Structures are given as structure tokens and as C-alpha cells.
N, C-alpha and C positions, 0 to 999 in steps of 0.2 A: 648210147653215148651220154656221158655226163654233161648236164647243162653247165655251160661256162658262166660263172658269176661275173656280174658286171664289176669292172674294176672301180674301186673307190679312190677318189683323189687322195693323194698323200697329205697327211696333216702334220705339219711341223710345229715347232714350238710357238711360232707366231700366228698360227692359224686359229681363228675364232670359231667357237661352237656356233652351230646354226640356232638362232633364237626363234622362239615362237612368235607369231604375229602379235603386235602390240595394239592395244586399243587406241583410238584416235585421241589426241590431246583433249583434255576435258576443260578447258577454259580456266580462268583465274579463280583462285579460292576466294571465299567471302572474306573481306578484310576484318581483322579482329576487332578494330574499333567500332565497325558497323554492327557486328554481332553483340558487342558490349552494350551499345545504345539500345538495341532491340531488347536484349535481356533485361536491362534495367527498366525500360518502359513497361515490359510485361509484368515485372515484379511490382511496379508501382500501381498498375491498373488492376491486377488480380483481386486485391481486397475490395475493390468497388463492387464486385459481385455480391458481397455480403453486407456492405455498409452504405451503399449509395442512397437509400431512401431516408437515412437519418442525418445526412451531412448538411442539409439545408433547412432543418427546423420543422419540416412538416410533421414528423413523428419524433418521439424521444426514444433513444436507445434504452432498453430495459437493463437495469443492474440492481440486483436485490439489495445490496448494501447502499448503492447510490440512491435508491428510492425508499427503501424500507428502513434504513438505519441513519437517515438524515444527511447523507452525502451531498445531495443537491442543495438542500436548504442551508447547510453550513457554508457551502461555497457561495451561495447567494448572499448570505449575511456578510461574509468577509468582503466580497466584491463591492457590495453597496457601502460598506463602512470605509473601505479604501477610497472609493469615489467621493464620499462626502467629507472625510476627515484628512485625506492625504497621508494616512498612517495605517499601520496594521492594528487590528483589534486583538489585544493580548488576552482578552477574557470573553467568554461566551456566557452571557447572563441568562439566556433563554431556556437552558436545559440543565437538569441535575443541580438546581439551585446555584448555578454559576460554576464554570470550569475553565481552566486554562485552554488556550487554543494552540499556539505554537509549541508550548512546553509539553503538550499532550498528544504529539504525533498528528498535527493538523494537516495531514495529507501533503498536497503539492503547493503549499503557500508560496514558496520561493522557486518553484519550477516554472519554466517559461509558459506553461498553460495558464497560469494566473494572470499574466500580462494580457493574453488574448481575451480572457474573460471580462476585462475592463471595456472591451469594444464590441465583442461578439456575444450573442446569447449563450448562456452557460451550457445549455444542453447541446448546442451545436458544437462548441469547443470539446465537449465530452465525447461526442461521436468521432470527431476528427482525431482526438487523442488515441483512440483505439486503431483507427484506420492508419494513421501515419506511423505509429509505433510498430505495427506489424510490418510495414515496409522497412522501417529502420532495422528491425530484427533480421529480415531477409538480406538487406543491403550489407549489414555488418558481417553476416555469414559469408556472403559472396566475396566481399573484400578480403576476408581472412583466408578463404580458400585460394583466392588469386595469389596471396602472399606465399601460399604453399605450392605455387607453380601449377595449380590446377587450371585447365583451360576454361574459356568463358562459359560455354554451355553447361558443363558439369558443375561449375561453381554457382551458376545461376539456379540450377535445379536443386543444389544443396541449400541455397538460400530460400527457395520456395518450400522445401521440405521443412525447414525450421520455422518459417513465418506462419505456416499453417499447421504446425504441431499442436496437438490437442492441449498440451501444457501451456500454450500461449493463447490461442484464439478462443478457447472455451472459457477463459477468464472473463469474457464479456458478460456472461450471464450473471455472475456475482457482482459485477461492477468493480472488479479489483484492478483499477487502472495502475495503482502503485506497483502491484506485482507484475503487471505486463510491462511497465516501463523498465523495471529491473531486468526482466528477461530480455527485453529488446536491446538494451544498451550493453549487455554483457559481451556479445560478439564484437561490437565496436571497440570495447576495451581490449579484447584479445587481439584485434587487428592492430591497434596502436602499439600494444606491447610487443608484438612480433616485429613490427617495423623498427621500434626503438632498439630491440636487441640486435637486429641485423645491421642497423645504420648507426648504432650508438649515439642516438639523437636525444638530447634532453627534451626538446620540444615534444617528441612523440611520447616520451615517458609522462610529460605533463598532460598531454591529450588523453592518455590512458587514465591518468588521475582525474581528468575532467569528466570522463564517463562515469567513474565511480562517484564523484561528487554529485553529478546529476541524479544518479540512483539514490543517493542519500537525500537529496532535495525532493525526490518524489515521495518519500515518506515510508518506504518499506524496508526496514533495517535487515530483515532476514534474507531477502534477496541480495542485498549488498554483501552480507556476510558470505554467502555462497559464491558470489562473484569473486570476492577477494580470495577465497580458497582456491579457485581454479586459476586465478591470475598468479598467485604465489607458486602453485604447482608448475604452471607453464614457465614462469620465470626460472625456477630451479632447473627445469628440463633444458631450457635454452642456455642457461648459465653454465651448466656442466659441460654441454657440448662446445660452448665457446672456449672454456678453459682447456679442454682437450685439444681443440684445434689451434688456439693461439699460444698456449703455454706461456701466458703473460699475466703476472699477478696484478699489474697496473690496470689492464683491461678488465679483469674480473672485479677488482675493487671499484672501478669507475661504474661498471654496470650495476653492481649492487647498490652503490651510493645513489645513482640516478633512480633506481627502482624505489628505494626508500623515500627519496625526495618526491617522486610521483605520488606515492600513497600518502605521504605527509601533506602534499599539496591538495589532495582530495579532501582530507580532513579539514584543512584550513579553509578551503573554498566553501565547504558546506557548514562551517562553524556557526554561521548565522542561524542555522536550524538545529544542529545537534547539541550545541552548548546549552541552550535552554532545556532541551530534553534531558540531558545528563543531570543538570541542576535540579530537575523536577523528580528524578527517579526516587529519592527517599520518600516522596509524598504521593507517589502514583501507585495505582493498583497493579499495573504491569511492570516488568523489569526485574523482579526478584526471582530467585531460584525456588522452584516448588516441587522438586523431586523428580525422580526418573519416570514415574508413571505419567506425570503431567508433560514432561518433555517428549515422551513417546506417543502422546495422544495424537490421533490423526496420522498415524504411520500408514504407509501404503501397503495394503495386504499383498503378499507375494503373488498370489494367483492373479491379481489385477495387472500384473506385467503383461498378460496376454491382451490387455486392452490396446497395446501397441498395434496389434493386427486387426482386432475387431472391436469397434467402439461399443458394441452391445454385450461384450463378454460378461461384464459385471453389472450391466445396466447403466442407464444415464438418468440423472435427475430423479423424477418420481419413480422410475423403474429401477433405481439403484438397488442391487442385491448384495452389496459388500458388507463388511463388518463395521465400517465406520458409521457413526450416527447419521451422517448425510454426506453427500459428495456433490459439489457444484462445478466440477471440471472433468476432463478426460485426458488420458495419456496417449490417445490414438495418434499414430503417424502414418499408417498405411503400409502396404506390402512392399511397394517399390523401393522406398528409402532403406528398408531393412535388407532387401535383396542386394542392392548395390553396396550397402555397408558391409555385408558379408563378403561380397566380391572383393571389396577393397581390403578386407582383412586377409583374404587368401592371396590375392595377387600383389598386394603392396605391403606384405608383412615385413619386408626388409626396411621399409620406410620408418624412421623413428617417430614421425608424426602419427602414423597409423597405430603404432604400439602405444603411444601416449594416450590417444583418444579411446582406444579400446580399454586401457586401464582406467581412464576417466569414466567411461560408461559403467564399468563393473563397480567401481568404488562409489559412484553417486547412486547407483541402483541399490547397493547395500545400505547406503545412508537413507535413501528414500524408504526402504523397508522398515527402518526404525527399530522399534521394539520387537519386531517379528523374528529377528535374528540376534545372536549375542554380539555381533559386530558393533552395533550402536553403543554398547557399553564402553568400548574403547574410545569412540568419538566423544561420548558424554564426559568421560574423565579427562581425556588428553587434549581436546580442542577447547580453548577458552571461549566462553560465551554460548556454546551449544546447550548447556544446561539451562539457559534462560529462555530458550525457544521451545515452541511446541510445533507440531505439524511437520515432521521430518520429510513427508512427501513433497513439500514445496521445493526441495532440491532437484526434483526430477527434470526441470528444464535444462540442467546441465547434461543429463543423459540424452535428452532430445537433441541438444546441440552436438554432442559427440556422435550420435547417429547421423545427423545431417552432414557433418564434416567427413566422416568415413564414407557416407554415400557419395559425396562429391568426389572424393579420391577414387572410390570404386568405379564410378561411371567414367571418370577420366581414364583409368586403366583399361576399362572395357573398350573405350573408343580407340585407345592406342593399339590394343590387341586386334580390334577389327581392322585397323589400318594396316597392320602387319599381314593380316590375312587377305589384304587387298579388297576388304569390304568397305572401307572408308575412303572414298575418293572425293576430290574437290566438289563434284556435283552432287554425289549421293550422300556424302557425309552430313551436311546440314539437314538433308531430308531425313536421314535416320535419326539425327538428334531431335528434329522436330517431332518425329513419330514418338520418340521417348517422352518428349514433353507432353504430347497428347495423352499418352498412356498414363502419365503421372496426373494429369488433369482429370482423367477418368477415375483414377484412384481417389482423388480428392472428392470428385463428384459422388462416388459411392457412399461417402460419409456425410452426405448432405443432411441427413436426419440429425446430425450433431448440431447444425446451426440453422434449421428452418424456423420460420416465424411462429409455428404453432406449438411445437414441443421441444425444440432444440435450444441451443445456447445463445443464439442471436435473435432477439425478439424486440418488438417495438410496443410502445404505449402512446397514448395521446400526449400532445405537448404540455408543458408545465401549467399553462393557464387552465387547462381542463383537468389534468391529472391531480393538481394540488388545489382544486377549487374548494370553495367554502361548503360547509355542511351545517346540519342543525345545531351541533355543539358550538362550532365557531361563530355562527350567526348570533347565538345567545351571548357568548362570552365577550364578543367585541363591544357590546353595549356598556360594559363596565370598563371605564377608562382609567381607573386607579391602578396603582402598582400592586400586583398580587401574583400568586402562583396557583396552579391547579395540580391536583393529583389524578393522573389518568389511570383508571382501573378498567381493564378490558377495552381501552380505547386505542386501537392499533395505530391510528394515524399519528399518535404522539411519538412513537419510535421513528417515524418517517420525518419528524421535525416540522410537520406541517404547521403546527401552532406558532412556531417562531416566525414564520412568514407573515403571520397576522398580528405580530406583536404580543402574543400571549406566552407568558413564561410558565415553566413547568418544573415540578420537583422530579419528574421522570425524564426519559429520553435515553439516547445512546451516544456514547463518546468512546473513541478508540482507547483512551487511557485515563479513566476518571480518577479523581482524587481518592486515595485510600481512606482518609478520614470521613469522607461522605459515604463511602460504601460501608464503613463501620456503623455510621449513624443510622443508615436506612436498614441495616441488617443483611446487606449483600455479602459481607465477609470478604473472601479473597476473589470473588467473581468480579468480572468487569462489566457485567450486565446489571441493569437496574432491577432491584428487588425491593418491594415496599413493606417487608415484614414488620419492621419497627414502626412504620407510619400508621399501622392499625391502632396504635396507642395514642391518646390525645396529645400528650406533651410533645412528642416527636412531630406530629402533624402540625400542631399550632406554631411551634418554633420556626417552621419553614415557611410561614406566611401563606399557608395553603388555604385559600378562601373558598375554592370550589373543588368538589370531587366529582369526577365523571365516571359513571358506571353504565353497564349495559342495562337495558330495560328489564325490570324484574317482574315476572309474571305473578299474578295472584294465585293461579293454579299451576303447580309444578308437577302434576301427576304424569304428564306426557313425557317427562324427561327421565333419563337414566339416573341411577342412584348417585353417581358421582356428581352429576350436574345439579341434582336436587340438594346435595350437601353444600355445594358452592352457593346456590341461591339462598339457602337458609343462613349461611354465614354472612352473606352480604346484607340480607335483611336485618340480621341481628346487629351488624355494624352500623347501619344507617338508622336504626331505631334509637340511637343515643340522642339525648335532648339537644346536643350541640348542632345536629344536622337538621336542615329544613329543605324539603324538596323544592327546588327553584325552577326546574324546567323538566317537564315530562314529555319526551319525544318518542317517536315510533321505535327507534333503535337504541337510544341512549337517554339516560336520566342524569340531570345535573343537580347536585346537592350543595347548598350553602353551608359552610362551616362557620358558625356564629362565634366560635371561640378562637379563631385564628388571630395570632399576634401580628401587629403591623410589621412592615419591612424593617423599620427602625424603632426601637423602644428603649426606655431607660429603666434600669434596676437599681434599687437602693441597697442591695446586699449581695453577698457572694459566698460561695463555699469553695474551698480548695479540695481538689481530687488528685489522687495519686496515679490513676490509670484510667484508660478508656472504659474498662469493665465497670469501674466504680461510677463513672459518669453515666453510662447507659443504664445501669441498675437504678441509680437515683432518679433518672428521668422516667423510668418505668413505674415509679411509685405514684399512686393516684393522688396522694395528699401533697405532692410537691408542686409548687407554683413557679414555673420557669420565668414568668413575667415579673416576678418580684425578686428572685434570687438567681444569680448567674453561677454557673459551674465553671471554675477556672483551674488551670494547671499551675499558675504562678500568681503571686500576690500582686494586686494592683498598686499603683503609685499612691492613690488617695485612700485613706481609711474611711469606712462606711459604717453607719449605725444599723443599717437594715430596717430602719423605720420608714414608713411610707412618707413621701413628700410630693409636692406638685412638680411636674416636669412635662415638657413637650419636646417632641423631635419631629423634624420635617425634612424631607429630602427635597433640596432645591435644584439639584442637577444630577441626572442619572445617565451615565455613559458607560460603554464597555470598559474604558480605561480610566475613568474618573467618576467619583461619586462625591457630591458636596451636600452637606447637611447643616441644619441649624438646630441647636439643642439649647434648651433653657432648663436649668436645674436649680432647685431651691436648697439643695444639699449635695454633698459629694456622692457620685454615683458612676454607673457604667452605661455608656451608650452602646447598645448591642445592635449590630447590623446583620440581618438575616441573609448573609451571603457567605459562601464558603471561605474559610481562612486559607491563605497561601502566603508564604514568606515574601513574595514579590509585591504584595499589597502593603504600601506604606501609608501611615496616617499623619496628618498635620492638624493640630488643634490650635486655632488662632494663629496660624502661620508657623508654628513650631513643631518639630518632629515629636511624635508620641508613639510609644510601643503599641503594637497591635496584638492584643491578647486572644488566645484561642478560648472561645466560650462554648460550652456544651459539646466539646470535642471538635466541632467542625465550623462554628460560626465565628465572627469577628466582634471584638469589643474594645473600647477605648475608655480608659479611666479619666474622669474629669472632676474638677472642683465645682462648687456652686457658681451660678452665674449664666450668662448668655455666651455661647461659643459657636464658632464656625469650625466644622470638622470636614476635612477633605481626605478622601482615600484615593491614592494614585498608584497605578500599577507601574512599578519601576523595576526593570529586569537588568541587572548588571551582566548576566550571562548573555542576554541578547545584545547589549551594547558591545561587549568584548567580542562576541561572535561576529558582529557586523564589521568591526575593524579588521579582524582576521580574514574574513571573506574578501573584503575590499583589497587588502594587501596581497592576497593570493591571486586575485584577478589582475592586479597591476603586474605581478610577476609573470603571469602567463603572457600578457600582452607584450611585455618587455622582451621576453625570450623569443616570441614570434617575430617581433620587429628586427631583432638582432640577426636571427637566422635568415630572414628575408633579405636583409642588407648584405649578408655574406654571399647569398646566391647571386645577387646582382653585381657583386664586385668582379670586375674583369680579372681573368687569370693572367698572370705575368708569363 
């Protein structure tokens, strides 16, 4: 017999399918605002792991440019000057025979960090600058991702990926705070631009401009340029989408006008800094186009792209194995950001934002490769200003940002996918996200050799009182209280600016953008570094008021040295064997020679010669029979005729300040008062209270023509570009405050 099947109940249209057993309700999800607070707190605290020991002054954060190129000492000089004078020092008399400050890219003079240096030790503010700007970099990335509707945790992890990108955090080692500030503020500018385009808000366009202005005030023009490039590209991207959606010419025109106003606002707000820089360009060593080879120097080698995954692929610092002369940073990001970025590309390809940032990554990578591909030739020709920069690899921070954004999008899509698979539940979801955060932290931890104290990019040195302490040379020179300069030969502490901290002025040193006429005079040519080639000749050395020359100790027996070192020792011995030099101090590591032929800081000549070019001036100075103390070399005829006959004269400096020099001169015949300070068009002269032309003497020094008699001569630094820039910046600031007040009032106005 057949077994009878059990009858199944009839299922009509309204009969529901039998459902599988459901899990018990999982409790309320974690509120988004609470997740956001935790995420921001974690982002703020994470940099403490690397910087905590430097934030309270016990140690000083190492930065090669900060310590080795005078960064600390120049900021100390400016801070002390502002405290004592209530004004900015426009001139730096202590190095390179006097140089402009503000007009020569003087770092963050008008950035908020300068305000804090008036009350907090400079090296402490320095450490906090790196710490806080890393947080700002992560915060800006987080806020931007939130604008892209990325959920809290993926947005926060995208922020962490960018703030700890090698192209940012490894800038600590070189002390490139201006570069870091530029990298850190760029995401904030993108955030405000996105809000401005979506909300059509003038205030947000101005806040975007504010971020660009702060970048300009931090002093690194190249980072600003790259930021403006991506802002313009993102504006076009959003603008085209707005036009397609709105189909309104008025909306398109309004957004374009607001964007232009925002960028114009950035220029106006930072005019106090950039107008003097622009005015100084014709006289500065940097800022001119020097050809394609110069522009592509320090390009990022293509194979170093693999440093994104492995920080040791091309080596770091002393172990660097790449093709650039040296490298003081890394492009490392870690594997997880790259994996999630790839996931974002695959899973969110339909998103226009994903496609934009993929294009951004590819194009900035091609730009970073510079001269290693033909692509850079197009940028060199088509993009205005690119030909004036070098180091195309500096643009890589935009590639890091693009990766971080795509990683945030990718992780967000991964979490959505996990939710659809029922893997992401109210209880388990935050746990899985936390696990991802831990894995990313491990990813960062694997790269600790990038920033450990012994051989990585974040290191410490003793505090300033110890690090910049006196030595045998300084102890000797401090006893001479007269106004003079030294020539440092193989005295490395001169580049660090240590001498200026003790009131000792130098013909050498380092400056971001020295005067080209001084570089010509010393024989440095188109280099921005100090080179003393011409100063090996007496007339050049004597004109700069070089009273002492510091050299390494010269051994009597050089047989234990290699051939090159023996050649240098013989050259130095020959140089100091001249009768003008007298050994004044013989120390264990350095010897100090007195130059008995040095001309005083101010002197009077009774004659002059006109020259038609710098080559003619330099050639005349090189002639051994030429006496620069008697005959001045000028480019233009002075007001008073001179006989060239010797006569009695005296000159005395009565007041010497960074912005003002007052002298008394007594002449028994018409002559030229020569001041051994670099010429610059912003230095004005007043003879007995009346304006007088400041002549260029010997190509780089200042001279004033005077008749016989007793005269008071005052040199004052008067910068029209600074004055105009101050008014422009003040006007822009008032505009920002006015727009903010109006918008706040509109929000409070009750709706009818």
C-alpha cells in the first residue's frame, strides 16, 4: 500500500510564508552623535603617541631646517623684536650682511603661531604646531567625507589615514612646518567649498578662502598653488553638476562669482604678507624661471610609488636608495587605506565623487613624477607658475588625500555591504568597526620605524638653552662689543643662526630667499645658499666689514689626511698667510683670525667710478690695486661732484636697529657715505631731515652723496607694499566678519 501523504493546508493569496526564526532584538544602535564625539576624541589623542614628550618643553622637537638653517633663531629674533618694539622687524641684520624678513618668505610671521610665541616658549609652540595641524588635517578630511554622506566611523578612519600619511607626518624631521600647514588646511578648504556649492553660501566660500589665506600666511607658496589647483578642479566638478541639475544660468553665474570672490578674498586677507614678497621678486634669488631641468629637480621617482605600501622600499633618511640627492620624507600610507580605496573604486564607481578622486590621484601622481614622464611638460607649459617651482613631488599630499577619501568611501560601502549580508547589526556593527580601527592602528604601528626617536622622522634634542649653548668661538667673539661681521669658514653653527642669538653678525648664514645682488657679490650666482667664493679676495672681504674669520683648526702635519683634505688644508693655510690676517684665537676645534684690513661698517669715500654692469663692478673689485675705501663703484652719478682727493672725514653710527640706522658724518669735502649693509629699494635715506637718494655701491651696498660739513643721516625701512597689504588684509577681515554677522542674524530671524 502506498503511504498516504499528509495533507498540507491550502495556501491562498493571503496566506503568509512560514518565516525562519528571528534573532532576539538587539538593543538600540549607538547614537551617531556619540560615535562622532568618540571618533573626534580619538583623532585628537592619536598624535600624542608621537609628540607628547615635546609639548611641554622638556625636549625640543628636531627639525633639520628648524635647527640647522636658522629657523629657531630667526623666530626668536622676530619674537624678541616685536616684544621690545611693538612692531615687525623688516630687516634681519645678523646674517648675509643684512636681508629682508617679510619680503623674503619669512615663514609664519602673520600666522597665528606667531601670536602664541609672544607668551609661550618658541620650541613649545613649534611642537604644538605639528601636533595640532596633524589633527586639523584629519578633522578636515573627516568633515569632508561627512559632506559626501559617509558615515561616522569610515569618515574618521579616512581622517586618520590622511593625518598619518607619510607625506604629512614625516615633514617633522626636516622641520617643514609651512609645508605641513599647507597639507593640513587643504581638506578644510575642500570641506568649506563643498558646503558652499551645496548651500550656495557666500560665507562658506569666504571660509574656503580663509583656509587658502592661512596657507599663504604660513609661508609655503607651492603648497598653496597645489591647493588652489584641486579647489578649482573640484569647483568645476560641482559647478557642472549643478548646471545639469538646475539648468539655471543665474545659479551658475552666482556660484562662479562667489568662488572668484572667495579666492580674491584669500589674496586680500594675505596681502600683508604676499604684497611685500611680490614687490621683492625682482631683487630676490628665488622666484625667477630657471628652465625645465630646474623645475623638475626633486621629481618623485616612479618606483618610489611603492613606498605607499612599504616605507623601506626606497629606504628612509640615511638609508635612502633613490635617485634624488637626498630625501627627508616618505609617501607611506599603509595597506589598509589602499585596500579600502580599491574597494571604494570597485563598489562605488557610479559615484561621481569616487571618479573625481580617482582622477585626482592619477593626475597628481603624474605631476609628482615630474620629469620622469612626458606629462609634466604639458603642466610646465600650460599651468601658469609651475615653471617657477621645483620639487614636483611636493604635490603628492593631494594623492594621499585622494586615497584617504576613496578609503573612507570604500569602508562605508563595505559596511553597507556587510549590513545587507546581515553581518552588521546594532550590537556587532560597532564592534566590527572597532576591529577595523584596531587593524588600522596595527598598520600604523608596523611603520613605527618611520618615526622612532633613534632613526626615524620624529626625534628630539635638548632644549634651546643647551642645544644653542655657547662654545669656544662664541666665548671669544662676545668680548668684542664693536659693530662687525665674521666670515664663517667650516663653522657649521653659523648656518644654524646660533651667532645671532649672541648678537654676533655674519657675512654668511641661510635665508629662504636672499637678495640676488648679495649672491652676485659673494659669488653664489643663482644659488640661494651662501657661498664665499669672492670673499677669498681682500676687497670683497673688507667691504663687508668682516673683522674676524673663523676656520677649523689647521694641523701642522696633514700627512694623515686624504689627498682632498690635504688640498683644502693647504688652500686655507695659503689664504691665512696673507699679511692682513693675524691669528687671534687658537682653539682645539676652531681658529679665529683677525682681519686687520676690514673697512668699518660706515666709511666715507672722496671719489667714485661709474660702472655699466655687475660684471664690471665685480671685475674691478677683483683687481689688487683697486682701493674700495677711497673710490666707490656706482651705477648712477651722485648728486655732488667729487674731486677724488683725500680729505679728512669721520663717520659714526649713533643708532643701530633692524628698521632704522642713524649716523653722524663730518666731511671736509663732497663725498659718499657708504654703509656696509645690503641695498634694497625699501631703505630710504634722510640727510639732515631731507630725503636723499640711496645709491647702490659696489653692486650690493648703500651709499648717500653729501656735501662738506656735519650731517645726520638716517636710514629707515619704509615698505609701501607692506602698508598697502595691511590695509587690504584689514578690509578683507572686516568683510568676513560682516558677512558672518549678517548670516547669523538671518538664522535668528523668525520665519513668518
